[in-house]
N, C-alpha and C positions, 0 to 999 in steps of 0.2 A: 608788302615784301618788295625788296629791291632784287629784281630778277636778272641775273647776269649769265644765265645758262645759254642764251642765244639771243640774236636780234629778231628771231621769229616770234618772240613773245609780245611784241609791241601790240598795243591796242589802238583802235581808230579814235582819233580826236573827235570832239564835238563838231568841229567844222567838217571833218570827213564824213561823219554820220549824217549831217544835214545834206551834204552832197549826194550821199547814197539815197536818202529818203526822197530827194527832189529829182532824181535822175529820170529822164525820159527813157522808156524801154520799148523793145519790140521783140521779135523772135530771132535770136542770133543765128540759129541753124538756117533760117531763111535769109540771113544776112541783112535784116532790117532793124536791128537794134541800134539806134543812133549813138548811144553812149559807148557801146562796144566798138563801133566803127570809128568813133573819134579817138578812143584810147589807142586803137591799133594804128591810126594815122599819126598820132602824136608820137608814139613809141618809135615807129619807123623813121619819122623825120628826125627825132632826137639822135638816133643811132646812124643816120645817113643811109638807111636801107630802103629798098623799094616798097616793102610790104611787111605786115606783121599779122600774127594770129594770137588771140587771147585764149589762154588755157587755164584749167583749174590749179595746176601745180607746176613747180619747177621740174619735178621728176618727169611729168608728162611732157613738158616742153623739150627736155633733153632727149627723151625716148623718141618723140616725134621727129626730132632733128636727125637722130641716128638712123631711123627707119626711112627717112626721106633721102638721106645721102647714100645709104647702103641697101643692097638687096640681100636676100637669103644666101648665106654662104660667103658673104663679104666679111671684111675685118676692119676694125678701127683700132688705132694705136692710142693709148691713153695712159695717164699716170697711175701708178700702183695704188695711190691713196686718193685718187680723184673721185669726186662725188658720183660721176656717171658710171664709174666702174664698181666702187666699193659700197656705196650707200644708197643705191636705187634698185635693190632687190634683184639684180641680174636681169633686168627687163630687156636689155638689148639682146641677150642670148635667148631668154625664155620666150619672149613675145616677137622679137624681130629676127630670130635665127642669125644674129650677127655675132661673129666671134670677136671678143676683146683680146687685144695683145697689150697687157699692162707692162709698164717699165718703171723703174725707180726714178723719182724726180730728183733734181738737184736741190741744194740747200735753199736757193732763192725761189723755188717753185717751178722753175723751167724744166722742160724735158730736153735732154741733150739731143740735138739734131743728128749728130753722128750715130748715137744709139738708136734713134728713130730709124735712120737710114738702114742700119743693120737688121732691123726687124721687118722691113718691107719685103713681102714675099715675092719670089720669082713668078713669072707668068707660066705656071705649070699646074696641071690638073690635081697634083698632090696637095696643093696649098689653097687656103682661103685667099680671096682677092683683097689686097689691101687697098682701101678706098678713102680712108678718112683719118685725119689727125685731130684729136680732141684735146683742147687745153682748158684751163680753169683760171679765172681771174676775178677776185682775189683767191689766193690759196693760203690757208692758215694765216689770213690777215695780211699777207704780203702781196704787193702789186707786181705783176710781171713787168720787167723792163721794156720800155717802148722799143728800143733797138732790137730786142729779142723778137718782138712781134713782127717787125719788118723782116727779120731773118727767116722766121717761120713761114711768112707769106711767100718769100722767094723760094724757100725749100719745097713747099707743097706744089708750087707752080712747076718747079723742075721735075718733080716726081709724079705729076698728074694726080695729086690727092686733093680732096676738099679739106677745109679747115673750119671746125666748129668751136665756138667758145661757150663753155658753161659760164655765163656771166651773171650768175645769181647775185653777186655783189659788184657788178661791173661799174656802177656809179660810185661805190666806195673806192674802186681802183682809180677811176678818173679823178675824183677829188683828192685822193692820196697822192696821185702823180702830178696834180696841178694842171690837168689838161681837160679839154672838152672830151666827152665820152666818144665822139666820133674819131678821135685820134687813136682810140683802141679798136673800135668796131670796124673801122675801114679795112683792116687786114683780114677780116673773116668772111666766110661765105654765109654763115649763120651765127646768131647770137641769141641765147636765152637770157632773160632778165627776170629776176624774182621781185615781185612787187610787195611781198609780205615779209621781207626781212627789214633792213634798216629804213626802207622807204615808208614802212608803217601801215600798208594796206592789210586788211584781215585775211585776204586770200588772193591767189592768182599770180600768173606769170605771163609774159609775152615772149613769143619766138619771132625773131626778125630775120629777114633774108630777101632774096630776089623774088620777083613776081611769080615765076613758074615754081620755084621752091615752095613758097607759101601756099600756092594753089594745091600742090600735092600734100603739103602738111595738113591742110584742112581735111583731106580724105582720111589721113591717119588719125587725126583728132576725133573724127566721128567714129571710126572703128574702135578706138580705145575708150570710148565712152565719155569723151570730153566735150561733146556737143551740148551746149546749154541753151536755155530758152530766154527768159527775160533777164539775161545776165548783166544788163546795164546797171542793175542795183549794185553789184560787186565791181563791175568795171569802173563805176564812178569813183570808187575808193582808189583804184589804181591810177586813174586819171588825176585825181587830187594829189596823189603821192608824187607823180612825175612833175606836176606843175608847182608843187609847194615844198617838197621834202628832199630835194636833191642837194641844194646848196647847204642846207643845215646838217648834212652828214659830217661836215667839218667839225661841228660841235661834238659829235660822238668821237671823232678822231682825237680831238683835243682832250676830251675826258679820259680816253684810253691812255694818252701820253701822261696826263696828270696822275692817273692810277698807277701806271708803271713806275713813275718817279717816286710816288709815295710808298711803294712797296719795296723799293731798293733798300738794301742794307738789313733786311730781316735775316735773322740767323739761319743759315743753311738753305735759304731760298734762292733759287736761280730765276730771275725775272727776265722774260723775253718779251720785248715790246715790238710791235709792228707799226707800219705806217698808216694803219687804218683803225678799226674799232675793236681790236682784240689784244689781250694781254695773256701770256702763258706763264704759269708758275710750275717749276720743276722742284719737287720736294719729296722726301721720304719720311713719313710719320704715320700716325694713326689717322687714316683718312676719314673713318666714321666719326671720330671725335672732332676733327676739323669741320666736317660738314654739319654736325650737330651744333657746334659753336656758332657757325654762320647763321644757321636757321634760327637759333635763339636770339641772334642779333638782327633778325628780319632780313636775311640775305639768302637768296637761292643761287647755288653754283653746283656744277658737276665736278666734284672733287675726285682726284686720282693722281697717279704718278705725274701726269701732265694735266694741269687744271687750266681750262680756258675760261677767261672772264670776258664777256662781250658787252660793250656799251651800246646804247641805242637811245631813241628819242624819249623813252619813259624813264631814263636815268639822268638825274641832275648832277651838278657839281657838288651840291650838299650830300647827295647820295654817295658819291665817290669818296668824299671825305669820311663818311661813316664806314664805308667798306675798308678804307685804309686803316682806320682806328681799330676796327674789329680784327683785322689781320695782325696788327701790332700787338693787340692784347693776347691773341692766341699764341703767336709764335714767341712771345715773351715767356710763355709757360712750356712750350713744346720742347722736349729734349733734343 
């Protein structure tokens, strides 16, 4: 099956599996797993941060970041559709006693800093204490503009806030923007990076930040059940991903562009292309028939009013051509 539901469906390559099998291991809770330590050092260096901590998931990485930046009764400002607010089970509120203040994002994925300013609470016992601004990059496949990141940094400095980046696909953002990832990460106090999306590892994320920040983050990781033992076996996959699969993200972006171009002109279909590895289709028809048609053609996709197609390392150019032909066949019949 050609699986376009997400880039989380990637499977480890033979070379990655060998790296996992051969990885030297120790007890990471004791801090003596050499592969985990190397992964954290490499991630921190790549993002220009002092330190990093390896965690099981992106959800846990973001939750740890929020709980490290904020105390009980504090607040973070976040996009209405941001992953840390909408798709992570309300963990900040449930487990961290942190109040989210969601706001609508602009069309390019940014949060209006004027709107953010209007949501910062006064220093008054009636209100939660606003401590953090959380951004996401990429968002719906779009890269946040670099000048906006610089503006956000100046803004949080002016208002004594911390700045966290949900950088699940931050390497896609860097490749899509044509810059080193440090040109993005340098504006933030903390950055979470997912290793199991386009980078192709089977599991895991890293949270990067300052030395004191990561030291506290390790305490939250343990409390949240993220302390792992011989974790070098899975850390080796993340290390392989960082060392081998970053530059090749451009292949996924090119395939997404090729897909978007090939789908242009289909009757009644609005094709929205991004600068990374996602294509969105807006269409009104029998969604179950569309999805069944794709499955019969060997294609998996989450079909709906807005359908997202995601390219990744397990999708080739030949696969993309097959997907284009399958859509042309279907929409030629669809009223």
